TORZA-586707 format. One record per residue (C-alpha): z, y, x; chain. Coordinates in steps of 0.5 Angstrom, whole numbers. Layout:
N
     pz     py     px  fivex
      Z      Y      X      A
...
// end
This chain:
820
     pz     py     px  fivex
      0     -1      0      A
     -2      7      2      A
      5     11      5      A
      8     16     -1      A
      2     14     -6      A
      3      9    -12      A
     -2      4    -12      A
     -5      3    -19      A
    -11     -2    -20      A
    -14     -6    -26      A
    -15    -14    -26      A
    -16    -21    -30      A
    -10    -24    -31      A
     -9    -31    -34      A
     -3    -32    -38      A
     -1    -38    -42      A
     -2    -36    -50      A
     -1    -39    -57      A
     -8    -37    -60      A
     -8    -33    -66      A
    -13    -36    -72      A
    -18    -30    -75      A
    -15    -26    -79      A
    -16    -26    -87      A
    -22    -23    -90      A
    -20    -22    -97      A
    -17    -15    -97      A
     -9    -15    -98      A
     -6    -10   -103      A
      2    -11   -101      A
      4     -4   -106      A
     11     -6   -107      A
     12    -10   -100      A
     18     -6    -96      A
     18     -7    -89      A
     23     -4    -84      A
     25      1    -90      A
     19      3    -91      A
     12      1    -95      A
      9     -6    -92      A
      2     -4    -94      A
     -3     -7    -89      A
    -10     -4    -93      A
    -14     -2    -89      A
    -12     -7    -84      A
    -13    -15    -84      A
     -7    -19    -84      A
     -7    -26    -79      A
     -3    -31    -83      A
     -3    -37    -77      A
     -2    -38    -70      A
     -3    -44    -67      A
      1    -49    -64      A
     -3    -50    -58      A
     -2    -47    -52      A
     -7    -46    -48      A
    -10    -41    -42      A
    -12    -34    -43      A
    -15    -28    -39      A
    -12    -21    -41      A
    -14    -14    -37      A
     -9    -12    -34      A
     -7     -5    -30      A
     -2     -5    -25      A
      3      1    -22      A
      6     -1    -16      A
     11      4    -11      A
     16      1     -6      A
     21      1    -12      A
     18     -2    -18      A
     12     -7    -21      A
      9     -5    -27      A
      4     -9    -32      A
      1     -6    -38      A
     -4    -10    -42      A
     -9     -5    -46      A
    -11    -11    -50      A
     -4    -12    -53      A
     -3     -6    -56      A
     -2     -3    -49      A
      5     -5    -48      A
      9     -6    -42      A
      9    -13    -40      A
     13    -13    -34      A
     17     -8    -31      A
     20    -11    -24      A
     26     -8    -20      A
     23    -10    -13      A
     30     -8     -9      A
     33    -14    -13      A
     28    -18    -16      A
     30    -17    -23      A
     26    -16    -29      A
     30    -10    -32      A
     25    -11    -38      A
     25    -18    -42      A
     19    -21    -38      A
     16    -26    -43      A
     12    -31    -38      A
      8    -33    -45      A
      5    -30    -50      A
      8    -33    -56      A
      6    -29    -63      A
     10    -30    -69      A
      9    -27    -76      A
     14    -21    -75      A
      9    -16    -75      A
      6    -11    -80      A
      0    -15    -80      A
      2    -21    -78      A
      2    -23    -69      A
      8    -20    -66      A
     11    -22    -59      A
     17    -21    -56      A
     18    -18    -49      A
     16    -12    -45      A
     16     -5    -48      A
     13     -4    -55      A
     11      2    -57      A
     12      3    -65      A
      8      9    -68      A
      6     11    -74      A
     11      7    -76      A
     15      0    -75      A
     13     -5    -73      A
      7     -1    -70      A
      1     -4    -75      A
     -4     -5    -68      A
      2     -8    -64      A
     -3    -14    -63      A
     -9    -10    -62      A
    -13     -8    -56      A
    -12      0    -55      A
    -16      5    -51      A
    -14      6    -44      A
    -16      9    -37      A
    -12     11    -31      A
    -12     16    -24      A
     -9     17    -18      A
     -6     24    -18      A
     -6     29    -13      A
      2     29    -12      A
      1     21    -10      A
      3     19    -17      A
     -1     14    -21      A
     -2     14    -29      A
     -4     10    -34      A
     -6     12    -41      A
     -7      8    -47      A
     -9     12    -54      A
    -11     10    -61      A
    -13     12    -68      A
     -9     10    -73      A
    -13      7    -78      A
     -9      7    -84      A
     -7     15    -83      A
    -12     18    -78      A
     -7     21    -73      A
     -8     20    -65      A
     -3     17    -61      A
     -3     17    -53      A
      2     15    -48      A
      2     16    -41      A
      5     12    -36      A
      7     15    -29      A
     10     12    -23      A
     11     17    -17      A
     12     15    -10      A
     19     16     -8      A
     22     14    -15      A
     24      9    -19      A
     23     11    -26      A
     17     10    -30      A
     15     16    -33      A
     12     16    -41      A
      9     22    -44      A
      8     21    -51      A
      2     26    -54      A
      1     25    -62      A
     -4     29    -65      A
     -6     29    -73      A
    -14     29    -72      A
    -14     30    -81      A
    -14     36    -85      A
     -8     34    -88      A
      0     33    -87      A
      1     26    -84      A
      8     23    -82      A
     10     19    -76      A
     16     16    -73      A
     16     13    -65      A
     20      8    -62      A
     20      5    -56      A
     22     -2    -56      A
     24     -5    -49      A
     27    -12    -49      A
     33    -14    -45      A
     35    -21    -42      A
     41    -22    -45      A
     47    -27    -44      A
     54    -28    -45      A
     56    -22    -40      A
     51    -17    -43      A
     53    -11    -46      A
     49     -5    -50      A
     51      2    -47      A
     51      7    -52      A
     54     13    -50      A
     61     15    -50      A
     61     20    -57      A
     58     14    -61      A
     63     12    -65      A
     59     10    -71      A
     52      6    -72      A
     49      5    -78      A
     43      0    -81      A
     36      2    -83      A
     35      7    -88      A
     42      9    -87      A
     45      3    -92      A
     51      1    -88      A
     56      4    -83      A
     60      1    -78      A
     65      3    -73      A
     63      2    -66      A
     64     -1    -61      A
     69     -4    -65      A
     67     -6    -71      A
     73     -7    -76      A
     70     -8    -83      A
     64    -12    -86      A
     57    -10    -83      A
     51    -15    -84      A
     55    -19    -89      A
     59    -21    -83      A
     67    -20    -83      A
     69    -16    -77      A
     76    -14    -80      A
     79    -18    -74      A
     76    -12    -69      A
     70    -14    -66      A
     66    -11    -60      A
     59    -11    -62      A
     56     -8    -56      A
     57    -15    -53      A
     51    -20    -55      A
     56    -26    -55      A
     60    -23    -61      A
     54    -22    -65      A
     52    -28    -69      A
     47    -26    -75      A
     41    -22    -74      A
     43    -14    -74      A
     41     -8    -73      A
     45     -2    -71      A
     43      5    -69      A
     48     11    -67      A
     50     16    -72      A
     50     21    -68      A
     50     23    -60      A
     50     29    -55      A
     48     25    -49      A
     41     23    -47      A
     41     16    -45      A
     42      9    -48      A
     42      3    -43      A
     45     -5    -42      A
     48     -8    -36      A
     49    -15    -34      A
     55    -16    -31      A
     54    -23    -28      A
     47    -20    -25      A
     50    -14    -23      A
     44    -10    -26      A
     41     -7    -33      A
     36     -2    -36      A
     37      6    -37      A
     33     10    -42      A
     33     17    -41      A
     30     23    -46      A
     33     29    -49      A
     37     28    -55      A
     35     34    -58      A
     28     31    -60      A
     30     24    -58      A
     36     23    -62      A
     35     15    -63      A
     39      9    -60      A
     38      3    -63      A
     40     -4    -62      A
     37    -11    -65      A
     39    -18    -64      A
     37    -25    -68      A
     44    -27    -66      A
     48    -31    -61      A
     48    -37    -66      A
     43    -43    -68      A
     39    -38    -72      A
     38    -33    -66      A
     36    -39    -61      A
     31    -42    -66      A
     28    -35    -66      A
     28    -35    -59      A
     25    -42    -58      A
     19    -39    -63      A
     18    -33    -59      A
     18    -36    -52      A
     18    -43    -48      A
     23    -42    -43      A
     25    -34    -42      A
     31    -35    -47      A
     34    -29    -51      A
     33    -22    -51      A
     35    -16    -55      A
     31    -10    -57      A
     34     -3    -54      A
     30      1    -58      A
     29      9    -57      A
     27     14    -62      A
     23     21    -61      A
     23     25    -67      A
     27     20    -71      A
     34     17    -71      A
     34     11    -76      A
     28      7    -78      A
     25      9    -83      A
     26     16    -81      A
     19     20    -81      A
     18     27    -78      A
     12     31    -80      A
      6     33    -77      A
      1     39    -80      A
     -6     39    -80      A
     -8     38    -72      A
     -1     39    -70      A
      0     36    -63      A
      8     34    -61      A
      9     32    -54      A
     15     29    -51      A
     18     25    -45      A
     22     19    -44      A
     25     15    -37      A
     25      8    -36      A
     29      5    -30      A
     33      0    -27      A
     40      1    -24      A
     45     -3    -21      A
     52     -4    -20      A
     55      2    -25      A
     56     -2    -31      A
     58      1    -37      A
     55      8    -35      A
     58     14    -38      A
     53     19    -37      A
     46     19    -34      A
     39     23    -33      A
     33     21    -30      A
     36     22    -23      A
     42     19    -23      A
     47     15    -27      A
     55     15    -26      A
     61     11    -29      A
     68     13    -28      A
     74      9    -30      A
     82     10    -30      A
     86      3    -29      A
     94      4    -28      A
     94     10    -23      A
     87      7    -20      A
     80     11    -21      A
     74      8    -20      A
     68     12    -19      A
     60      9    -19      A
     54     11    -18      A
     46     10    -18      A
     40     14    -16      A
     33     14    -18      A
     31     17    -11      A
     32     18     -5      A
     38     23     -4      A
     41     24      3      A
     47     27      4      A
     49     28     -4      A
     56     31     -5      A
     60     27    -11      A
     67     30    -14      A
     71     29    -19      A
     75     35    -21      A
     80     37    -27      A
     82     44    -28      A
     79     47    -22      A
     83     41    -17      A
     79     37    -13      A
     81     31    -14      A
     76     26    -10      A
     70     29     -6      A
     66     25     -1      A
     58     25      2      A
     54     20      1      A
     46     18      1      A
     44     16     -5      A
     38     11     -6      A
     35      6    -11      A
     36      1     -5      A
     43      1     -6      A
     49      4    -10      A
     55      8     -9      A
     62      5    -10      A
     69      9     -9      A
     77      9    -11      A
     83     14    -11      A
     90     14    -13      A
     92     18    -18      A
     97     20    -22      A
     93     21    -28      A
     95     17    -34      A
     88     18    -38      A
     81     22    -35      A
     81     27    -41      A
     78     33    -38      A
     76     31    -31      A
     69     32    -29      A
     65     28    -24      A
     59     31    -22      A
     53     29    -16      A
     50     34    -12      A
     44     34     -8      A
     44     37     -1      A
     41     43     -4      A
     46     44     -9      A
     42     41    -15      A
     46     38    -20      A
     44     30    -21      A
     49     28    -27      A
     55     30    -29      A
     60     27    -34      A
     66     30    -37      A
     71     26    -40      A
     73     27    -48      A
     78     24    -52      A
     76     19    -57      A
     78     22    -63      A
     78     18    -70      A
     73     21    -73      A
     71     19    -81      A
     65     15    -82      A
     59     18    -84      A
     57     16    -91      A
     52     11    -92      A
     45     14    -96      A
     45     14   -104      A
     39     11   -108      A
     35     17   -110      A
     36     17   -118      A
     31     17   -123      A
     26     23   -124      A
     30     25   -131      A
     37     25   -128      A
     35     30   -122      A
     38     37   -125      A
     32     42   -122      A
     25     43   -120      A
     27     44   -113      A
     30     37   -113      A
     24     34   -116      A
     20     37   -111      A
     25     35   -105      A
     25     28   -108      A
     17     27   -109      A
     17     30   -101      A
     22     25    -99      A
     18     19   -102      A
     12     21    -99      A
     15     23    -92      A
     18     16    -92      A
     13     12    -95      A
     17      9   -100      A
     16      2   -102      A
     17      2   -109      A
     18      9   -112      A
     13     13   -113      A
     12     21   -112      A
      7     23   -117      A
     13     21   -122      A
     17     27   -119      A
     11     31   -119      A
     10     30   -126      A
     17     31   -129      A
     17     37   -124      A
     11     40   -128      A
     13     38   -135      A
     19     42   -134      A
     15     48   -130      A
      8     48   -130      A
      7     54   -125      A
     12     51   -119      A
      8     53   -113      A
     11     47   -109      A
     10     42   -114      A
      3     44   -116      A
      1     44   -109      A
      4     38   -107      A
      1     34   -113      A
     -6     37   -111      A
     -5     34   -105      A
     -3     28   -108      A
     -9     28   -112      A
    -14     30   -106      A
    -11     24   -102      A
    -13     19   -108      A
    -20     22   -107      A
    -19     26   -114      A
    -22     32   -111      A
    -24     36   -117      A
    -18     34   -120      A
    -13     37   -115      A
    -17     44   -115      A
    -13     47   -121      A
     -6     45   -118      A
     -8     49   -113      A
    -11     54   -116      A
     -4     54   -120      A
      0     55   -114      A
     -4     61   -111      A
     -4     64   -118      A
      4     63   -118      A
      4     66   -111      A
      0     72   -112      A
      3     74   -119      A
      6     80   -115      A
      4     79   -108      A
     -3     78   -107      A
     -2     77   -100      A
      3     71   -100      A
      7     68    -94      A
      4     61    -93      A
     -3     60    -94      A
     -3     52    -95      A
     -5     53   -102      A
    -12     57   -100      A
    -13     52    -94      A
    -12     46    -99      A
    -16     49   -104      A
    -21     50    -99      A
    -22     43    -98      A
    -22     40   -104      A
    -28     45   -106      A
    -32     43    -99      A
    -31     36   -102      A
    -34     38   -108      A
    -40     41   -105      A
    -38     48   -106      A
    -38     50    -99      A
    -39     58   -101      A
    -33     58   -105      A
    -30     54   -100      A
    -31     59    -94      A
    -27     64    -99      A
    -22     60    -99      A
    -21     58    -92      A
    -22     66    -90      A
    -16     68    -94      A
    -11     62    -91      A
    -13     65    -84      A
     -9     72    -87      A
     -3     67    -86      A
      0     65    -79      A
      2     57    -82      A
     -6     56    -83      A
    -10     60    -78      A
    -11     55    -73      A
    -14     50    -79      A
    -17     55    -83      A
    -21     58    -77      A
    -23     51    -75      A
    -26     50    -82      A
    -30     57    -82      A
    -32     55    -76      A
    -35     48    -79      A
    -38     51    -85      A
    -42     56    -80      A
    -45     51    -76      A
    -47     47    -82      A
    -52     53    -84      A
    -53     54    -76      A
    -49     60    -75      A
    -47     57    -68      A
    -45     64    -65      A
    -41     66    -71      A
    -38     58    -71      A
    -36     59    -63      A
    -33     66    -65      A
    -29     63    -71      A
    -27     56    -67      A
    -24     61    -60      A
    -19     64    -66      A
    -17     57    -68      A
    -16     56    -61      A
    -12     62    -60      A
     -7     59    -65      A
     -7     52    -63      A
    -10     51    -56      A
     -9     43    -56      A
    -13     42    -62      A
    -18     37    -60      A
    -22     37    -65      A
    -23     44    -64      A
    -25     43    -57      A
    -30     38    -58      A
    -33     43    -64      A
    -33     48    -58      A
    -36     44    -53      A
    -41     42    -58      A
    -42     49    -60      A
    -43     52    -52      A
    -48     46    -51      A
    -52     48    -57      A
    -52     55    -55      A
    -55     53    -48      A
    -48     55    -45      A
    -45     51    -39      A
    -39     47    -43      A
    -37     43    -37      A
    -31     47    -34      A
    -29     47    -42      A
    -30     40    -42      A
    -26     38    -36      A
    -20     43    -38      A
    -20     39    -44      A
    -20     32    -42      A
    -14     34    -37      A
    -10     36    -44      A
    -13     29    -47      A
    -17     25    -42      A
    -18     19    -48      A
    -21     24    -53      A
    -27     21    -56      A
    -31     27    -57      A
    -30     30    -51      A
    -31     24    -47      A
    -38     24    -52      A
    -40     31    -49      A
    -39     29    -42      A
    -43     24    -43      A
    -49     28    -46      A
    -47     34    -40      A
    -48     28    -35      A
    -53     24    -38      A
    -48     18    -37      A
    -47     15    -44      A
    -44      8    -41      A
    -38     10    -39      A
    -37     13    -46      A
    -40      7    -49      A
    -35      3    -46      A
    -29      7    -48      A
    -31      6    -54      A
    -30     -1    -54      A
    -33     -6    -60      A
    -30     -4    -67      A
    -33      0    -71      A
    -27      5    -72      A
    -28      9    -66      A
    -35     11    -68      A
    -33     12    -75      A
    -28     17    -74      A
    -32     21    -69      A
    -38     21    -72      A
    -35     24    -78      A
    -32     30    -74      A
    -40     31    -72      A
    -42     31    -80      A
    -36     36    -82      A
    -39     41    -77      A
    -47     39    -79      A
    -48     36    -73      A
    -52     30    -76      A
    -56     29    -70      A
    -50     28    -66      A
    -47     24    -71      A
    -53     19    -72      A
    -53     19    -64      A
    -46     16    -64      A
    -47     11    -69      A
    -53      8    -66      A
    -49      7    -60      A
    -46      1    -64      A
    -49     -6    -63      A
    -45    -10    -67      A
    -46    -10    -75      A
    -43     -6    -79      A
    -44     -5    -87      A
    -40      2    -86      A
    -44      4    -80      A
    -51      3    -83      A
    -48      7    -90      A
    -45     12    -85      A
    -53     12    -82      A
    -55     13    -89      A
    -51     18    -91      A
    -53     23    -85      A
    -60     21    -86      A
    -60     24    -93      A
    -56     30    -91      A
    -62     31    -86      A
    -67     30    -92      A
    -70     24    -90      A
    -69     20    -97      A
    -74     14    -95      A
    -70     12    -89      A
    -63     13    -92      A
    -65      8    -97      A
    -66      3    -91      A
    -60      4    -88      A
    -57      4    -95      A
    -60     -3    -95      A
    -59     -5    -89      A
    -51     -4    -90      A
    -52     -8    -97      A
    -54    -14    -93      A
    -48    -13    -88      A
    -43    -19    -88      A
    -37    -16    -93      A
    -31    -20    -90      A
    -26    -15    -87      A
    -30     -9    -89      A
    -24     -5    -92      A
    -26      3    -93      A
    -20      8    -94      A
    -22     15    -91      A
    -23     20    -97      A
    -30     22    -94      A
    -32     14    -96      A
    -31     16   -103      A
    -38     20   -102      A
    -41     16    -97      A
    -41      9   -102      A
    -42     14   -108      A
    -48     16   -104      A
    -50      9   -103      A
    -49      7   -110      A
    -54     13   -113      A
    -59     11   -108      A
    -60      4   -110      A
    -62      1   -116      A
    -57     -5   -114      A
    -51     -4   -109      A
    -46    -10   -110      A
    -43     -9   -104      A
    -42     -2   -104      A
    -38     -2   -111      A
    -34     -8   -108      A
    -32     -3   -103      A
    -31      3   -107      A
    -26     -1   -112      A
    -23     -3   -105      A
    -21      3   -103      A
    -20      6   -110      A
    -14      0   -111      A
    -11      2   -105      A
    -11     10   -108      A
     -7      7   -114      A
    -14      9   -118      A
    -14      2   -122      A
    -18      2   -127      A
    -24      6   -123      A
    -23      0   -118      A
    -24     -5   -123      A
    -30     -2   -126      A
    -33     -2   -119      A
    -31    -10   -118      A
    -34    -11   -125      A
    -41     -8   -123      A
    -40    -11   -116      A
    -40    -18   -121      A
    -45    -16   -125      A
    -50    -14   -120      A
    -49    -20   -116      A
    -45    -26   -120      A
    -44    -30   -114      A
    -39    -25   -111      A
    -33    -29   -110      A
    -28    -24   -107      A
    -30    -19   -113      A
    -28    -24   -118      A
    -21    -25   -114      A
    -20    -18   -114      A
    -21    -17   -121      A
    -16    -23   -122      A
    -11    -19   -118      A
    -12    -13   -122      A
    -11    -16   -129      A
     -5    -19   -127      A
     -2    -14   -123      A
     -4     -8   -127      A
     -7    -11   -134      A
     -1    -17   -135      A
     -7    -21   -138      A
     -6    -27   -135      A
    -11    -31   -138      A
    -16    -27   -136      A
    -13    -26   -129      A
    -14    -34   -128      A
    -21    -34   -131      A
    -23    -29   -125      A
    -19    -33   -120      A
    -22    -39   -122      A
    -29    -37   -122      A
    -27    -34   -115      A
    -25    -41   -113      A
    -31    -44   -116      A
    -36    -40   -112      A
    -32    -41   -106      A
    -29    -48   -106      A
    -27    -48    -99      A
    -23    -41    -98      A
    -16    -44    -99      A
    -13    -37   -101      A
    -17    -38   -108      A
    -14    -45   -109      A
// end
């Protein structure tokens, strides 16, 4: 390895694997399924329902990072997870290294593997945890190296990226998260990094010293911590049991810190004298959680189900912008949220009292004997270590700290408790590495568990009804419907601004574009009752979106322009003004608008892609701008496309786009919105596999360009493509599929896809109507018959009719076991 540089490389590795069977070809509408306290819906993702019992060697593409202290292996083909993290100084795998890929049906869409560090967003467990992601890596000028993993979420359209950086002289992994809402509407997310750690009877979870209470998913139950004294997870701890110790927890158990003002969480194996620490600013990373299958026959059975020989583990999850599961945070349109996390091994220090990315320390008192232990994640010669109380120095020492070793010292004292004592470590330049001040462990009252949401009729005010509806949307509730609360609120007050805007957005998400317009107009009418210039431009912006989807660009332009009068919608309003101007070939005007958008939101990557495109179309040099933009997000697909055009090298871009059609469809829509139809068509033409939606998109684009005859050819091509696993869900795809149906004499597949999309949006009657038409136009369409059976059983409660349709589906495809 080159001195003072981190080595980064990629190679193909072989891992013993229990393969998964092909995913289910039928759409699964799991509307009321609860998963991790939130919705368990999976559409538009396919579900895998079977895993092989036979192990075989399989090849994986791996990316490695290595310095003098750490060896890190990342698997982009399995969700971009960190599969291995080895402390080279003591050969300790500080995250659980599972030597076999042995998935179980634990994940939202099926396969899930234990071990390593899994990254969960936009919900837990991540829908794509077992799926490939976009990735790249690079060496940095300071000698560090970074690996980037990224994906555009199929369910909600948000983009999540993480960079893993190793520095030459540090024993920590720096993880920078970058979450971007590339959609036009508010979206929600949570982010939990999920490191697994190996455990045995000598392993403890190390929560900060101010954690006195822990809570279950959804804050439904609460327990004292670390000693539980009541019932938790239906287990009796009344005798007083230390639940920070793995061996003491016999049943599957989650607990999340109710509150902490510290920045760390960890675990420690007293037998191996080593552990893991996570450090992040608690102001944005409050989540601290442990999960275990339980130290019992049941838990050991799950250990065997997930590994062949690596034994038990616990999950030591860390939440950013979240402190519970579920606990979602909003991302406004084109908003970016960023954060930094650090994972590092440590040794000998035991149950840490405080930790930073630079150092960790422990201070303990036992019968007049004070013990001080410390560990550093870098080389710090001549550090000063002190223990102070009331300006009196109780202990002072100078020592060299390094990841290779640890520090331990002791001194006698007359103190009977450490309250008020401060232990602190400075480097030779007097920079503080870590500090801990012992505080009294007060008996605080336990927080109350969460209460169930009352029925709409039981809420007292329209404000409570709005907040309830917003809560259900934000937390993606599995069974309660936000529209029930919106409608009750609007029944009481038809003019309420927030209820009208919120319900309008709900209708828009369901593809009821025309129906949403009056609600946005009602919100604006009330906003401007006495003030023609309201404080928020959201209703104007949402009105612009709905008008655009209805083909009324002129009125939409006016609505978007008015939204730019308000700070909260300036960036997104100017972005859409740029799109509408570009549609009319007024590219100079569009460039001025997009510059206004970027002034308000410098990291709006969709705006950056549009600006790069406008500069190209105006025959201006966009190279420096593209380079600057890719430093912000090296995996932005639009800017990589623009870079490919500028360089004439499309191969690298196509490789980055990968095989699934999803990236091509998502990127092409960005260009369609701005009227750059040739580019959108070119992007889709680079996809070489067969996909009905790719062909439909191309036909839609050709129709926009005025080539009706060729558009029909592509629509027909899409109709002939295999319908298995095609699950459209974007609002824009409603217009595309309606275009196919209008253009072709027969389009049973388009009717079927549109029915699936509408059913997912809870537009059940419309979905059934399209499935009926699909079956009318193609009586052999077994899946359309199956879907109608679901509709008549679940929505019409017509069991005989549902059975008739299911029997028909089985007769048409009797080899398909799901129909049976």
